[in-house]
N, C-alpha and C positions, 0 to 999 in steps of 0.2 A: 615407131610403133607407140601411137599413145593411147592411153587406155581409158575409159571412160570418165570423163571429170566429174569433181565432188560433188556434193549437194550446194544448191546456190547458196550464196552468202545475204545476211540482211542488208550488208551494204554491197552493190556489186562492183565485180574491179570491172571498169569499162575500159574497152577497148582506146587507147591511146592518151589516155590517163597514166601519172607515175604516183607512183606506193612507196610507202616507206613498210617495207613487210620485215616482222620478224618474230621470232621461237623458239623455244627453250625446250633444253631435255625433260622432259617429266619428272617431275620434282624437282629439280634446279639441279639435277645430276650432269655430272662433268658429259662432254659429249664427242670431247676430244681430249685423248688421253698423251698425245708426242708431236712431234713435225709431220708424221706420216700422215697420223688422222688430217691434219689441218690438208695437208697437201691433198689427200684421197679426196677430202670434201670438194676442194676447189677443184679437180679434175674434174670430180660428178657433175656439179651445177655450168661448169663451161661447155662440158661434152650435151648436154641436158639442156640450156639455154637456145640448143637449133631445135627446129622442128618435126625436122625429116630426119631422124636416125636410124640406120638400117638395123643395129644388133642394139640390145642392152648393155649396160656399161659394162660388164661383168665380160662380156663376150667381146667387146672393142679391145680389153687390156690384153685378152690371150692373143692379138693378132701380132702377124711379125712387125718386129718396130718400125720398118721401111711402108706398111703399111697400115698403121699407126696413123703415121704423119700426114700422111697421102689423103687419109681420110681427114682427120682432123682439119685439115689446111683446108679441105677442097669449102668443109662447112662452111668455115669461117670467111670464106671468099663469097659464099651464094648468100651469104649473113642473112638466109632464111630463119629468121629469129623468133620466138615464142615470147622473150623480153629483152630489152635492152638493158643493161647492167649497167646505171649511172655513179654505183658506190657501194663499200658491200664492206663488212668487218664480220669478223667469224671473233668469239671470245670462247672461253673453257667451257661454258655452257647455255649457249645460246647464240644466235648467228643477227643480222643486220643487213638489209637488201636495200637500195636504193631501184626501183624497178621504172621501167616504162613496158607496159605491157603492146605487143606488136599485134595478136591476134585473140581471137577468142577465145578463152579460158586459159590462154599464153601464163598468169602469172599463178593459179593453181596446178595446171600440169607442169611444169616447172617446177615448182618449190614439189608437189609429187614426189614425183619421179626424181630428184634427184637428194628426198628425203628417204625411200624408199630401197632405193638404192642402198645410201649411204646407212641406212638402220642395219638391211643384212649385211653386207662387211663388218658392221662393228661387233651387233651379237655375235658372229662368226669369232668371231677377233678373241670377245672378250666373254665368250660361250654365258650367255646370257638370252633371255627371252623376254615377248614382250614390245612391247611401243618402246623409243626411245626419245620421240619430240611428243611434246604433250599438244595434247587434239590439234586444233583449226590454228592455225599461224594467224596473228595477228596484220592487220592492213590498215593503214591511215593514206587518205590521197591527197595528196602535195594539191592546196587551194591556190598559191599562190608564188611566185618568183624569188620573195623571201626567205619561205618558207622552203621551200629547194635547198637554199645554198647554207641555213642556218642543220637545214637535217643534213645535211652531208658533211657538215661541220661537226654537228654532235655523232654522227656515226664515228666517225674519222678520230673522233677524242673518247669513244671508249674505253679502250685500252688503258689509261691513265683515269679517267672519273671512276674507273670500278677497280683503281688500283691491281691492275694486271702488271702494267710497267710502273716502275721508282716517279720517274720523272718524266715533265713534258719533252725533252729532249729523244725519252727512248723511243719514242711514239715512232719517229723519224728512222728507226730500225724494225719497225712492230712488221715482221711478214706476214700476217692472216688479214690484211686489210687492202684494200687500194687507194691508200695517204701514198704510200710511196709512189706510185704507178701518176699519182697528183700532180708529182714533185719532181715526175722527168720532165724533158722536153715533151710536147703536145706530138703527138703522134703513137707514142711509144704505151704499148699494152691494150688489154680488150674492153676496158671499161667506155663506156660512152659520155667523155668528158667534158663536151664540146659545152652542153648548158651549161654550167658550172665556171667553165673557162672564160664564160662570156663576160663575166663581172670580174675578170682580173685581167692584170695587164701579164701579167708574169706565172710560174708556178712558185716562184719565191712569192710573191704577193699575197698568193694562196694558203702559203705556207704560214705567215706571218697571220693571215687572218685565223685558220684553225690555233694557233699555240699562243695568239691571246687572249682565249677564251677558254685556255685547260683548267687552268686552279678555278676562276669562278664554276665552271662544271662540275667539276671535282667537290667543290665545296656545296651546290645544291646535291649533289646525290648525297653525299652528308647526312645533309640536313633530312632528307626526303629517307634513308634509315632508320636515323634518329627518332621521328614521328611517325614510321611503323612499328617503333618498338615499345611505344608508348601505349 
């Protein structure tokens, strides 16, 4: 049951196109305090990826386990999605998605439903009020295939380039991004990986593509922050 879409954007979100979508906590505050928060957000966006959900997510969680599994499996089989999730990464104070819009206003509704639901959960848990996320999320349209694969790498490297983890090898065990799914055999997981896989013969080849850029991307982030501080 979708609510009315947000006001139109200066740059429209076009059905069939791919976008890098990002937003952070208001004032850069942490939006995930522990593993349970990351898990809650992931379950929320996986639920609201579907166009025709019968309940709000909070009501869905209250269903008996067997009913939840049956409903969720049915929604996944129907594949009536607002968006295709190509890649994602959740960070302590922000998130990244690489999304293909499947229906008009699909990205707007996907992000709004996900963040509204998660914000209510987080505010109740943390005994806080007000907005959790900054205004309107950022969205950049992917213009070509080269940009697509470099954006996927950028998103998957984010925990390393932002110093959330110590070494590039730790990326392989980071549990809150789609990188782990990309490194498993094809067909495992919920992300639409075919567009990225088309450029790599094996998951191992994609892993090398990501890790070979890790130190360079981290150094760029250091330089960027140094320039902003001057």
